TORKOL-4160 file (C-alpha; in steps of 0.2 Angstrom, whole numbers, padded with zeros to 4 digits, m for minus):
483
<pt num="1" X="0054" Y="0542" Z="0301"/>
<pt num="2" X="0065" Y="0528" Z="0308"/>
<pt num="3" X="0074" Y="0517" Z="0297"/>
<pt num="4" X="0075" Y="0497" Z="0298"/>
<pt num="5" X="0094" Y="0491" Z="0294"/>
<pt num="6" X="0092" Y="0475" Z="0288"/>
<pt num="7" X="0104" Y="0460" Z="0285"/>
<pt num="8" X="0106" Y="0462" Z="0266"/>
<pt num="9" X="0108" Y="0444" Z="0255"/>
<pt num="10" X="0126" Y="0440" Z="0248"/>
<pt num="11" X="0119" Y="0430" Z="0235"/>
<pt num="12" X="0106" Y="0417" Z="0230"/>
<pt num="13" X="0112" Y="0404" Z="0240"/>
<pt num="14" X="0116" Y="0415" Z="0257"/>
<pt num="15" X="0104" Y="0412" Z="0270"/>
<pt num="16" X="0113" Y="0420" Z="0284"/>
<pt num="17" X="0128" Y="0429" Z="0290"/>
<pt num="18" X="0139" Y="0431" Z="0305"/>
<pt num="19" X="0141" Y="0448" Z="0311"/>
<pt num="20" X="0159" Y="0450" Z="0314"/>
<pt num="21" X="0161" Y="0468" Z="0320"/>
<pt num="22" X="0153" Y="0483" Z="0325"/>
<pt num="23" X="0161" Y="0499" Z="0318"/>
<pt num="24" X="0148" Y="0513" Z="0326"/>
<pt num="25" X="0141" Y="0512" Z="0344"/>
<pt num="26" X="0122" Y="0515" Z="0347"/>
<pt num="27" X="0121" Y="0536" Z="0348"/>
<pt num="28" X="0133" Y="0539" Z="0335"/>
<pt num="29" X="0129" Y="0549" Z="0319"/>
<pt num="30" X="0132" Y="0540" Z="0303"/>
<pt num="31" X="0128" Y="0545" Z="0285"/>
<pt num="32" X="0120" Y="0535" Z="0272"/>
<pt num="33" X="0137" Y="0529" Z="0267"/>
<pt num="34" X="0145" Y="0526" Z="0284"/>
<pt num="35" X="0150" Y="0507" Z="0287"/>
<pt num="36" X="0141" Y="0501" Z="0301"/>
<pt num="37" X="0148" Y="0484" Z="0302"/>
<pt num="38" X="0156" Y="0469" Z="0295"/>
<pt num="39" X="0149" Y="0452" Z="0291"/>
<pt num="40" X="0154" Y="0436" Z="0286"/>
<pt num="41" X="0146" Y="0420" Z="0275"/>
<pt num="42" X="0152" Y="0406" Z="0270"/>
<pt num="43" X="0161" Y="0413" Z="0255"/>
<pt num="44" X="0168" Y="0430" Z="0261"/>
<pt num="45" X="0167" Y="0445" Z="0271"/>
<pt num="46" X="0158" Y="0460" Z="0267"/>
<pt num="47" X="0156" Y="0476" Z="0274"/>
<pt num="48" X="0137" Y="0485" Z="0278"/>
<pt num="49" X="0134" Y="0501" Z="0276"/>
<pt num="50" X="0122" Y="0513" Z="0285"/>
<pt num="51" X="0110" Y="0518" Z="0270"/>
<pt num="52" X="0101" Y="0530" Z="0279"/>
<pt num="53" X="0110" Y="0547" Z="0288"/>
<pt num="54" X="0106" Y="0549" Z="0308"/>
<pt num="55" X="0110" Y="0543" Z="0324"/>
<pt num="56" X="0112" Y="0526" Z="0328"/>
<pt num="57" X="0094" Y="0521" Z="0338"/>
<pt num="58" X="0099" Y="0503" Z="0343"/>
<pt num="59" X="0109" Y="0489" Z="0338"/>
<pt num="60" X="0098" Y="0473" Z="0340"/>
<pt num="61" X="0112" Y="0461" Z="0338"/>
<pt num="62" X="0127" Y="0456" Z="0346"/>
<pt num="63" X="0144" Y="0454" Z="0336"/>
<pt num="64" X="0146" Y="0433" Z="0332"/>
<pt num="65" X="0126" Y="0432" Z="0330"/>
<pt num="66" X="0122" Y="0422" Z="0315"/>
<pt num="67" X="0108" Y="0432" Z="0309"/>
<pt num="68" X="0096" Y="0426" Z="0294"/>
<pt num="69" X="0097" Y="0438" Z="0278"/>
<pt num="70" X="0083" Y="0451" Z="0278"/>
<pt num="71" X="0083" Y="0452" Z="0296"/>
<pt num="72" X="0083" Y="0468" Z="0305"/>
<pt num="73" X="0100" Y="0473" Z="0313"/>
<pt num="74" X="0100" Y="0490" Z="0317"/>
<pt num="75" X="0088" Y="0506" Z="0319"/>
<pt num="76" X="0094" Y="0524" Z="0313"/>
<pt num="77" X="0083" Y="0539" Z="0314"/>
<pt num="78" X="0082" Y="0555" Z="0325"/>
<pt num="79" X="0086" Y="0557" Z="0344"/>
<pt num="80" X="0069" Y="0554" Z="0353"/>
<pt num="81" X="0060" Y="0545" Z="0339"/>
<pt num="82" X="0049" Y="0530" Z="0344"/>
<pt num="83" X="0056" Y="0516" Z="0333"/>
<pt num="84" X="0048" Y="0503" Z="0343"/>
<pt num="85" X="0032" Y="0501" Z="0334"/>
<pt num="86" X="0039" Y="0504" Z="0318"/>
<pt num="87" X="0050" Y="0487" Z="0323"/>
<pt num="88" X="0036" Y="0478" Z="0330"/>
<pt num="89" X="0024" Y="0483" Z="0315"/>
<pt num="90" X="0039" Y="0476" Z="0306"/>
<pt num="91" X="0039" Y="0462" Z="0316"/>
<pt num="92" X="0021" Y="0456" Z="0315"/>
<pt num="93" X="0022" Y="0458" Z="0296"/>
<pt num="94" X="0035" Y="0445" Z="0294"/>
<pt num="95" X="0032" Y="0433" Z="0307"/>
<pt num="96" X="0015" Y="0430" Z="0303"/>
<pt num="97" X="0018" Y="0419" Z="0287"/>
<pt num="98" X="0030" Y="0409" Z="0297"/>
<pt num="99" X="0018" Y="0407" Z="0311"/>
<pt num="100" X="0005" Y="0399" Z="0300"/>
<pt num="101" X="0017" Y="0388" Z="0293"/>
<pt num="102" X="0023" Y="0383" Z="0309"/>
<pt num="103" X="0005" Y="0379" Z="0315"/>
<pt num="104" X="m0001" Y="0371" Z="0301"/>
<pt num="105" X="0015" Y="0358" Z="0304"/>
<pt num="106" X="0010" Y="0359" Z="0322"/>
<pt num="107" X="m0008" Y="0353" Z="0319"/>
<pt num="108" X="m0005" Y="0340" Z="0306"/>
<pt num="109" X="0007" Y="0331" Z="0320"/>
<pt num="110" X="0000" Y="0333" Z="0335"/>
<pt num="111" X="m0021" Y="0335" Z="0330"/>
<pt num="112" X="m0024" Y="0351" Z="0340"/>
<pt num="113" X="m0043" Y="0352" Z="0342"/>
<pt num="114" X="m0046" Y="0363" Z="0355"/>
<pt num="115" X="m0045" Y="0383" Z="0351"/>
<pt num="116" X="m0039" Y="0387" Z="0369"/>
<pt num="117" X="m0023" Y="0375" Z="0363"/>
<pt num="118" X="m0022" Y="0385" Z="0347"/>
<pt num="119" X="m0022" Y="0401" Z="0353"/>
<pt num="120" X="m0005" Y="0393" Z="0365"/>
<pt num="121" X="0002" Y="0387" Z="0353"/>
<pt num="122" X="m0001" Y="0401" Z="0341"/>
<pt num="123" X="0007" Y="0413" Z="0355"/>
<pt num="124" X="0020" Y="0401" Z="0358"/>
<pt num="125" X="0027" Y="0402" Z="0341"/>
<pt num="126" X="0026" Y="0421" Z="0338"/>
<pt num="127" X="0035" Y="0422" Z="0354"/>
<pt num="128" X="0050" Y="0411" Z="0346"/>
<pt num="129" X="0049" Y="0419" Z="0329"/>
<pt num="130" X="0051" Y="0435" Z="0332"/>
<pt num="131" X="0062" Y="0433" Z="0344"/>
<pt num="132" X="0076" Y="0424" Z="0332"/>
<pt num="133" X="0070" Y="0433" Z="0318"/>
<pt num="134" X="0070" Y="0449" Z="0323"/>
<pt num="135" X="0083" Y="0447" Z="0339"/>
<pt num="136" X="0069" Y="0458" Z="0349"/>
<pt num="137" X="0066" Y="0450" Z="0367"/>
<pt num="138" X="0049" Y="0447" Z="0371"/>
<pt num="139" X="0041" Y="0442" Z="0385"/>
<pt num="140" X="0023" Y="0441" Z="0396"/>
<pt num="141" X="0016" Y="0449" Z="0409"/>
<pt num="142" X="0017" Y="0433" Z="0419"/>
<pt num="143" X="0035" Y="0430" Z="0415"/>
<pt num="144" X="0042" Y="0447" Z="0418"/>
<pt num="145" X="0034" Y="0445" Z="0434"/>
<pt num="146" X="0043" Y="0429" Z="0440"/>
<pt num="147" X="0059" Y="0434" Z="0431"/>
<pt num="148" X="0069" Y="0450" Z="0427"/>
<pt num="149" X="0079" Y="0440" Z="0416"/>
<pt num="150" X="0072" Y="0436" Z="0396"/>
<pt num="151" X="0072" Y="0418" Z="0395"/>
<pt num="152" X="0070" Y="0409" Z="0376"/>
<pt num="153" X="0055" Y="0397" Z="0377"/>
<pt num="154" X="0065" Y="0385" Z="0374"/>
<pt num="155" X="0077" Y="0388" Z="0386"/>
<pt num="156" X="0061" Y="0390" Z="0400"/>
<pt num="157" X="0055" Y="0373" Z="0394"/>
<pt num="158" X="0069" Y="0364" Z="0396"/>
<pt num="159" X="0072" Y="0373" Z="0413"/>
<pt num="160" X="0054" Y="0368" Z="0419"/>
<pt num="161" X="0056" Y="0351" Z="0413"/>
<pt num="162" X="0071" Y="0349" Z="0424"/>
<pt num="163" X="0064" Y="0360" Z="0439"/>
<pt num="164" X="0080" Y="0374" Z="0436"/>
<pt num="165" X="0076" Y="0391" Z="0440"/>
<pt num="166" X="0079" Y="0403" Z="0427"/>
<pt num="167" X="0086" Y="0417" Z="0441"/>
<pt num="168" X="0101" Y="0402" Z="0445"/>
<pt num="169" X="0106" Y="0402" Z="0427"/>
<pt num="170" X="0119" Y="0416" Z="0417"/>
<pt num="171" X="0111" Y="0423" Z="0399"/>
<pt num="172" X="0124" Y="0421" Z="0387"/>
<pt num="173" X="0112" Y="0426" Z="0373"/>
<pt num="174" X="0109" Y="0445" Z="0364"/>
<pt num="175" X="0108" Y="0456" Z="0381"/>
<pt num="176" X="0110" Y="0442" Z="0393"/>
<pt num="177" X="0095" Y="0434" Z="0389"/>
<pt num="178" X="0094" Y="0415" Z="0393"/>
<pt num="179" X="0095" Y="0402" Z="0379"/>
<pt num="180" X="0095" Y="0383" Z="0378"/>
<pt num="181" X="0113" Y="0381" Z="0379"/>
<pt num="182" X="0115" Y="0392" Z="0396"/>
<pt num="183" X="0101" Y="0379" Z="0402"/>
<pt num="184" X="0112" Y="0364" Z="0396"/>
<pt num="185" X="0126" Y="0373" Z="0403"/>
<pt num="186" X="0118" Y="0373" Z="0421"/>
<pt num="187" X="0111" Y="0357" Z="0423"/>
<pt num="188" X="0129" Y="0349" Z="0419"/>
<pt num="189" X="0134" Y="0357" Z="0434"/>
<pt num="190" X="0120" Y="0352" Z="0444"/>
<pt num="191" X="0120" Y="0333" Z="0455"/>
<pt num="192" X="0110" Y="0320" Z="0445"/>
<pt num="193" X="0090" Y="0320" Z="0453"/>
<pt num="194" X="0079" Y="0307" Z="0454"/>
<pt num="195" X="0062" Y="0310" Z="0444"/>
<pt num="196" X="0054" Y="0312" Z="0460"/>
<pt num="197" X="0067" Y="0326" Z="0468"/>
<pt num="198" X="0065" Y="0335" Z="0452"/>
<pt num="199" X="0046" Y="0336" Z="0454"/>
<pt num="200" X="0049" Y="0341" Z="0473"/>
<pt num="201" X="0062" Y="0353" Z="0466"/>
<pt num="202" X="0050" Y="0364" Z="0456"/>
<pt num="203" X="0038" Y="0369" Z="0472"/>
<pt num="204" X="0052" Y="0372" Z="0485"/>
<pt num="205" X="0054" Y="0391" Z="0479"/>
<pt num="206" X="0057" Y="0389" Z="0461"/>
<pt num="207" X="0072" Y="0378" Z="0464"/>
<pt num="208" X="0083" Y="0392" Z="0466"/>
<pt num="209" X="0093" Y="0384" Z="0478"/>
<pt num="210" X="0100" Y="0365" Z="0477"/>
<pt num="211" X="0109" Y="0352" Z="0488"/>
<pt num="212" X="0126" Y="0350" Z="0480"/>
<pt num="213" X="0127" Y="0333" Z="0483"/>
<pt num="214" X="0114" Y="0320" Z="0487"/>
<pt num="215" X="0111" Y="0305" Z="0497"/>
<pt num="216" X="0106" Y="0294" Z="0485"/>
<pt num="217" X="0116" Y="0282" Z="0474"/>
<pt num="218" X="0130" Y="0291" Z="0465"/>
<pt num="219" X="0125" Y="0307" Z="0473"/>
<pt num="220" X="0111" Y="0307" Z="0466"/>
<pt num="221" X="0099" Y="0320" Z="0475"/>
<pt num="222" X="0084" Y="0314" Z="0481"/>
<pt num="223" X="0065" Y="0318" Z="0490"/>
<pt num="224" X="0072" Y="0316" Z="0506"/>
<pt num="225" X="0087" Y="0331" Z="0501"/>
<pt num="226" X="0075" Y="0343" Z="0496"/>
<pt num="227" X="0065" Y="0340" Z="0510"/>
<pt num="228" X="0080" Y="0344" Z="0521"/>
<pt num="229" X="0089" Y="0355" Z="0509"/>
<pt num="230" X="0070" Y="0367" Z="0511"/>
<pt num="231" X="0068" Y="0364" Z="0529"/>
<pt num="232" X="0084" Y="0371" Z="0535"/>
<pt num="233" X="0082" Y="0388" Z="0526"/>
<pt num="234" X="0099" Y="0386" Z="0517"/>
<pt num="235" X="0102" Y="0399" Z="0504"/>
<pt num="236" X="0118" Y="0395" Z="0495"/>
<pt num="237" X="0117" Y="0383" Z="0482"/>
<pt num="238" X="0126" Y="0370" Z="0472"/>
<pt num="239" X="0135" Y="0385" Z="0459"/>
<pt num="240" X="0142" Y="0391" Z="0474"/>
<pt num="241" X="0153" Y="0377" Z="0477"/>
<pt num="242" X="0168" Y="0372" Z="0462"/>
<pt num="243" X="0163" Y="0358" Z="0451"/>
<pt num="244" X="0173" Y="0344" Z="0453"/>
<pt num="245" X="0175" Y="0342" Z="0434"/>
<pt num="246" X="0185" Y="0348" Z="0418"/>
<pt num="247" X="0182" Y="0365" Z="0411"/>
<pt num="248" X="0181" Y="0364" Z="0391"/>
<pt num="249" X="0176" Y="0380" Z="0380"/>
<pt num="250" X="0160" Y="0378" Z="0369"/>
<pt num="251" X="0160" Y="0383" Z="0350"/>
<pt num="252" X="0146" Y="0383" Z="0339"/>
<pt num="253" X="0149" Y="0377" Z="0322"/>
<pt num="254" X="0143" Y="0390" Z="0311"/>
<pt num="255" X="0148" Y="0400" Z="0295"/>
<pt num="256" X="0163" Y="0395" Z="0284"/>
<pt num="257" X="0165" Y="0379" Z="0297"/>
<pt num="258" X="0148" Y="0373" Z="0296"/>
<pt num="259" X="0148" Y="0373" Z="0276"/>
<pt num="260" X="0164" Y="0364" Z="0276"/>
<pt num="261" X="0158" Y="0352" Z="0289"/>
<pt num="262" X="0145" Y="0350" Z="0277"/>
<pt num="263" X="0150" Y="0348" Z="0261"/>
<pt num="264" X="0164" Y="0336" Z="0267"/>
<pt num="265" X="0152" Y="0323" Z="0277"/>
<pt num="266" X="0141" Y="0324" Z="0260"/>
<pt num="267" X="0155" Y="0320" Z="0249"/>
<pt num="268" X="0160" Y="0305" Z="0259"/>
<pt num="269" X="0143" Y="0300" Z="0260"/>
<pt num="270" X="0135" Y="0301" Z="0243"/>
<pt num="271" X="0152" Y="0293" Z="0234"/>
<pt num="272" X="0162" Y="0281" Z="0232"/>
<pt num="273" X="0177" Y="0287" Z="0234"/>
<pt num="274" X="0196" Y="0278" Z="0232"/>
<pt num="275" X="0212" Y="0285" Z="0233"/>
<pt num="276" X="0229" Y="0281" Z="0221"/>
<pt num="277" X="0247" Y="0286" Z="0226"/>
<pt num="278" X="0262" Y="0288" Z="0214"/>
<pt num="279" X="0277" Y="0299" Z="0213"/>
<pt num="280" X="0286" Y="0307" Z="0199"/>
<pt num="281" X="0305" Y="0313" Z="0199"/>
<pt num="282" X="0307" Y="0332" Z="0199"/>
<pt num="283" X="0325" Y="0337" Z="0196"/>
<pt num="284" X="0322" Y="0346" Z="0182"/>
<pt num="285" X="0305" Y="0353" Z="0188"/>
<pt num="286" X="0317" Y="0359" Z="0203"/>
<pt num="287" X="0332" Y="0365" Z="0191"/>
<pt num="288" X="0318" Y="0376" Z="0181"/>
<pt num="289" X="0312" Y="0385" Z="0195"/>
<pt num="290" X="0328" Y="0387" Z="0199"/>
<pt num="291" X="0332" Y="0395" Z="0184"/>
<pt num="292" X="0318" Y="0406" Z="0182"/>
<pt num="293" X="0322" Y="0414" Z="0199"/>
<pt num="294" X="0341" Y="0419" Z="0193"/>
<pt num="295" X="0340" Y="0421" Z="0175"/>
<pt num="296" X="0346" Y="0439" Z="0172"/>
<pt num="297" X="0338" Y="0440" Z="0153"/>
<pt num="298" X="0321" Y="0438" Z="0160"/>
<pt num="299" X="0308" Y="0452" Z="0161"/>
<pt num="300" X="0306" Y="0460" Z="0176"/>
<pt num="301" X="0289" Y="0457" Z="0178"/>
<pt num="302" X="0290" Y="0439" Z="0177"/>
<pt num="303" X="0305" Y="0435" Z="0189"/>
<pt num="304" X="0294" Y="0444" Z="0202"/>
<pt num="305" X="0280" Y="0432" Z="0201"/>
<pt num="306" X="0293" Y="0418" Z="0210"/>
<pt num="307" X="0285" Y="0403" Z="0200"/>
<pt num="308" X="0282" Y="0390" Z="0213"/>
<pt num="309" X="0283" Y="0371" Z="0212"/>
<pt num="310" X="0263" Y="0374" Z="0215"/>
<pt num="311" X="0262" Y="0385" Z="0200"/>
<pt num="312" X="0272" Y="0371" Z="0189"/>
<pt num="313" X="0262" Y="0357" Z="0196"/>
<pt num="314" X="0245" Y="0367" Z="0190"/>
<pt num="315" X="0253" Y="0371" Z="0172"/>
<pt num="316" X="0256" Y="0352" Z="0172"/>
<pt num="317" X="0238" Y="0347" Z="0176"/>
<pt num="318" X="0230" Y="0360" Z="0168"/>
<pt num="319" X="0239" Y="0354" Z="0151"/>
<pt num="320" X="0234" Y="0334" Z="0154"/>
<pt num="321" X="0218" Y="0335" Z="0159"/>
<pt num="322" X="0211" Y="0339" Z="0142"/>
<pt num="323" X="0217" Y="0322" Z="0136"/>
<pt num="324" X="0208" Y="0313" Z="0147"/>
<pt num="325" X="0191" Y="0322" Z="0147"/>
<pt num="326" X="0182" Y="0307" Z="0158"/>
<pt num="327" X="0193" Y="0317" Z="0174"/>
<pt num="328" X="0187" Y="0334" Z="0171"/>
<pt num="329" X="0168" Y="0331" Z="0173"/>
<pt num="330" X="0153" Y="0333" Z="0186"/>
<pt num="331" X="0142" Y="0320" Z="0194"/>
<pt num="332" X="0126" Y="0328" Z="0198"/>
<pt num="333" X="0111" Y="0313" Z="0200"/>
<pt num="334" X="0111" Y="0300" Z="0187"/>
<pt num="335" X="0120" Y="0313" Z="0174"/>
<pt num="336" X="0138" Y="0316" Z="0168"/>
<pt num="337" X="0143" Y="0332" Z="0163"/>
<pt num="338" X="0160" Y="0334" Z="0154"/>
<pt num="339" X="0167" Y="0350" Z="0151"/>
<pt num="340" X="0177" Y="0356" Z="0136"/>
<pt num="341" X="0188" Y="0369" Z="0147"/>
<pt num="342" X="0200" Y="0366" Z="0162"/>
<pt num="343" X="0193" Y="0376" Z="0178"/>
<pt num="344" X="0205" Y="0372" Z="0191"/>
<pt num="345" X="0199" Y="0374" Z="0208"/>
<pt num="346" X="0214" Y="0377" Z="0222"/>
<pt num="347" X="0213" Y="0375" Z="0239"/>
<pt num="348" X="0218" Y="0388" Z="0251"/>
<pt num="349" X="0221" Y="0387" Z="0270"/>
<pt num="350" X="0213" Y="0403" Z="0277"/>
<pt num="351" X="0211" Y="0408" Z="0296"/>
<pt num="352" X="0193" Y="0405" Z="0291"/>
<pt num="353" X="0194" Y="0389" Z="0284"/>
<pt num="354" X="0197" Y="0379" Z="0269"/>
<pt num="355" X="0191" Y="0390" Z="0252"/>
<pt num="356" X="0194" Y="0381" Z="0234"/>
<pt num="357" X="0196" Y="0398" Z="0223"/>
<pt num="358" X="0195" Y="0395" Z="0204"/>
<pt num="359" X="0208" Y="0397" Z="0192"/>
<pt num="360" X="0194" Y="0400" Z="0174"/>
<pt num="361" X="0200" Y="0392" Z="0160"/>
<pt num="362" X="0216" Y="0387" Z="0164"/>
<pt num="363" X="0221" Y="0374" Z="0148"/>
<pt num="364" X="0223" Y="0393" Z="0139"/>
<pt num="365" X="0233" Y="0401" Z="0153"/>
<pt num="366" X="0252" Y="0401" Z="0151"/>
<pt num="367" X="0264" Y="0396" Z="0167"/>
<pt num="368" X="0266" Y="0416" Z="0170"/>
<pt num="369" X="0247" Y="0420" Z="0169"/>
<pt num="370" X="0244" Y="0403" Z="0180"/>
<pt num="371" X="0255" Y="0410" Z="0193"/>
<pt num="372" X="0246" Y="0427" Z="0194"/>
<pt num="373" X="0228" Y="0421" Z="0195"/>
<pt num="374" X="0236" Y="0409" Z="0211"/>
<pt num="375" X="0243" Y="0423" Z="0221"/>
<pt num="376" X="0227" Y="0434" Z="0217"/>
<pt num="377" X="0215" Y="0420" Z="0222"/>
<pt num="378" X="0225" Y="0417" Z="0238"/>
<pt num="379" X="0227" Y="0434" Z="0242"/>
<pt num="380" X="0207" Y="0437" Z="0243"/>
<pt num="381" X="0204" Y="0421" Z="0252"/>
<pt num="382" X="0218" Y="0429" Z="0264"/>
<pt num="383" X="0209" Y="0444" Z="0267"/>
<pt num="384" X="0191" Y="0440" Z="0265"/>
<pt num="385" X="0188" Y="0450" Z="0250"/>
<pt num="386" X="0184" Y="0434" Z="0236"/>
<pt num="387" X="0170" Y="0436" Z="0225"/>
<pt num="388" X="0156" Y="0422" Z="0226"/>
<pt num="389" X="0158" Y="0418" Z="0209"/>
<pt num="390" X="0177" Y="0415" Z="0211"/>
<pt num="391" X="0171" Y="0402" Z="0223"/>
<pt num="392" X="0163" Y="0391" Z="0213"/>
<pt num="393" X="0162" Y="0383" Z="0196"/>
<pt num="394" X="0179" Y="0371" Z="0198"/>
<pt num="395" X="0180" Y="0356" Z="0187"/>
<pt num="396" X="0194" Y="0348" Z="0195"/>
<pt num="397" X="0204" Y="0352" Z="0212"/>
<pt num="398" X="0222" Y="0353" Z="0217"/>
<pt num="399" X="0226" Y="0355" Z="0234"/>
<pt num="400" X="0243" Y="0356" Z="0242"/>
<pt num="401" X="0251" Y="0349" Z="0260"/>
<pt num="402" X="0267" Y="0345" Z="0254"/>
<pt num="403" X="0275" Y="0363" Z="0262"/>
<pt num="404" X="0269" Y="0353" Z="0279"/>
<pt num="405" X="0280" Y="0338" Z="0274"/>
<pt num="406" X="0265" Y="0327" Z="0271"/>
<pt num="407" X="0271" Y="0312" Z="0260"/>
<pt num="408" X="0254" Y="0306" Z="0255"/>
<pt num="409" X="0235" Y="0310" Z="0262"/>
<pt num="410" X="0218" Y="0306" Z="0256"/>
<pt num="411" X="0211" Y="0321" Z="0248"/>
<pt num="412" X="0192" Y="0323" Z="0250"/>
<pt num="413" X="0180" Y="0325" Z="0232"/>
<pt num="414" X="0175" Y="0342" Z="0231"/>
<pt num="415" X="0159" Y="0338" Z="0223"/>
<pt num="416" X="0150" Y="0338" Z="0211"/>
<pt num="417" X="0169" Y="0334" Z="0204"/>
<pt num="418" X="0174" Y="0316" Z="0201"/>
<pt num="419" X="0193" Y="0318" Z="0206"/>
<pt num="420" X="0203" Y="0330" Z="0215"/>
<pt num="421" X="0222" Y="0329" Z="0216"/>
<pt num="422" X="0233" Y="0330" Z="0231"/>
<pt num="423" X="0251" Y="0337" Z="0232"/>
<pt num="424" X="0263" Y="0329" Z="0244"/>
<pt num="425" X="0281" Y="0335" Z="0250"/>
<pt num="426" X="0296" Y="0330" Z="0240"/>
<pt num="427" X="0306" Y="0316" Z="0246"/>
<pt num="428" X="0323" Y="0306" Z="0241"/>
<pt num="429" X="0319" Y="0291" Z="0231"/>
<pt num="430" X="0331" Y="0275" Z="0223"/>
<pt num="431" X="0332" Y="0273" Z="0207"/>
<pt num="432" X="0343" Y="0263" Z="0198"/>
<pt num="433" X="0359" Y="0271" Z="0190"/>
<pt num="434" X="0360" Y="0262" Z="0173"/>
<pt num="435" X="0349" Y="0248" Z="0165"/>
<pt num="436" X="0366" Y="0236" Z="0166"/>
<pt num="437" X="0372" Y="0241" Z="0182"/>
<pt num="438" X="0365" Y="0234" Z="0200"/>
<pt num="439" X="0368" Y="0249" Z="0210"/>
<pt num="440" X="0356" Y="0263" Z="0216"/>
<pt num="441" X="0357" Y="0283" Z="0218"/>
<pt num="442" X="0343" Y="0293" Z="0227"/>
<pt num="443" X="0335" Y="0308" Z="0216"/>
<pt num="444" X="0321" Y="0320" Z="0223"/>
<pt num="445" X="0302" Y="0313" Z="0219"/>
<pt num="446" X="0286" Y="0325" Z="0222"/>
<pt num="447" X="0272" Y="0312" Z="0229"/>
<pt num="448" X="0252" Y="0312" Z="0222"/>
<pt num="449" X="0236" Y="0304" Z="0230"/>
<pt num="450" X="0222" Y="0306" Z="0217"/>
<pt num="451" X="0205" Y="0304" Z="0224"/>
<pt num="452" X="0189" Y="0298" Z="0212"/>
<pt num="453" X="0172" Y="0293" Z="0211"/>
<pt num="454" X="0173" Y="0276" Z="0208"/>
<pt num="455" X="0154" Y="0279" Z="0203"/>
<pt num="456" X="0161" Y="0287" Z="0189"/>
<pt num="457" X="0180" Y="0282" Z="0185"/>
<pt num="458" X="0187" Y="0265" Z="0186"/>
<pt num="459" X="0205" Y="0262" Z="0193"/>
<pt num="460" X="0214" Y="0260" Z="0178"/>
<pt num="461" X="0209" Y="0275" Z="0171"/>
<pt num="462" X="0211" Y="0285" Z="0185"/>
<pt num="463" X="0231" Y="0276" Z="0184"/>
<pt num="464" X="0232" Y="0280" Z="0166"/>
<pt num="465" X="0229" Y="0299" Z="0171"/>
<pt num="466" X="0242" Y="0299" Z="0185"/>
<pt num="467" X="0253" Y="0291" Z="0177"/>
<pt num="468" X="0254" Y="0302" Z="0161"/>
<pt num="469" X="0254" Y="0318" Z="0175"/>
<pt num="470" X="0270" Y="0310" Z="0182"/>
<pt num="471" X="0278" Y="0309" Z="0166"/>
<pt num="472" X="0273" Y="0327" Z="0162"/>
<pt num="473" X="0280" Y="0333" Z="0177"/>
<pt num="474" X="0297" Y="0322" Z="0176"/>
<pt num="475" X="0299" Y="0329" Z="0157"/>
<pt num="476" X="0292" Y="0348" Z="0164"/>
<pt num="477" X="0304" Y="0355" Z="0152"/>
<pt num="478" X="0297" Y="0347" Z="0138"/>
<pt num="479" X="0279" Y="0355" Z="0144"/>
<pt num="480" X="0283" Y="0372" Z="0145"/>
<pt num="481" X="0291" Y="0372" Z="0126"/>
<pt num="482" X="0276" Y="0365" Z="0117"/>
<pt num="483" X="0265" Y="0378" Z="0127"/>
């Protein structure tokens, strides 16, 4: 019996996964452990095994599709096996609860009273649900007789409303299906039309041909243009001519980029963010970093860690935060949760977008342990192998843009945290060479940008924390000695 491979659930909060790449093709033989595809969530990248031995009979989703969890993505079985009935039965079982919910919502809003309207609405919902959940393109006989192309219900309704023939629209959906964005793209290339012209165009040969430019105001197509165009028997369409407009590429926001987008907007909308800026001398910090790299008597495993400026800053933060417990909290609704341990979030720039792995119990780790954990977590984020539990639970976040030459910026809170520290670049700043002298000398300083949630932390307490951190960085050798 054919086996329907579904998109597995990668955690309780994951609702969909993006198929990054298929590792197999239709017709390939697989075992139950063969990796068939690689998928991406807002957290990390995972590989999906076949789950059953046999031949790949059908791949139901394309690479790049954002597929809901527990939805069919492929069919595996024996050659010549009738898998369509199995998929259709699975579709009906899973689509029915969704269809009933949609019908109930539709009845409440539109007060549908006739049985004919209910049947039509139900059929439309079934088509939409089956297409979106199972990736199976279904069309009625009447639709198939009008066009050889698959078209989604939303795209078809929009095309009919705008008097646009689906036969003139190239599909970019699964298996060449026409979806709403294809119709919108075609409408952007079409000249403007009056309402009367749209109504007239809908009656003219399915509006397969359309004047490239009308005689109305601003080049809008009028009913006279439609009549003249139809009478002349012209078969070319506006798509045959070069549109006079700039070209562009549309990229849907999805996956981790969508998660980042939603979280940043929510953070700014739901918190009162306030940023303080300060700097600390780093002569001693730079000296220690150099000595850690060059001293011969240090153990080789310690020297191989290649302690960075960021490692030393993270160590300082982990030691200062426990003294300012009001900075190491979460705000959820009207509740403030204060943590006894420091779980440092580390902002990591990856090809997939910004990720924030967590250094657990950072206040108990040595400098070497923090450095080692930073490198391990950053590497797992870069190659997409970070685990979901490594990307949640931080109580305070540090983000570093200093290596890019940034001298000051406004970090955005990683809610529900109430504070985030931005580490900036190192600059030379003048300082008095002596208390009794008027002359100055220059010394390297590192900048810090601290954003707080003013709903929880006031400016003065936040400034005290930032001053204590600057003092600790200035005397980093004493902080390291104290452990």
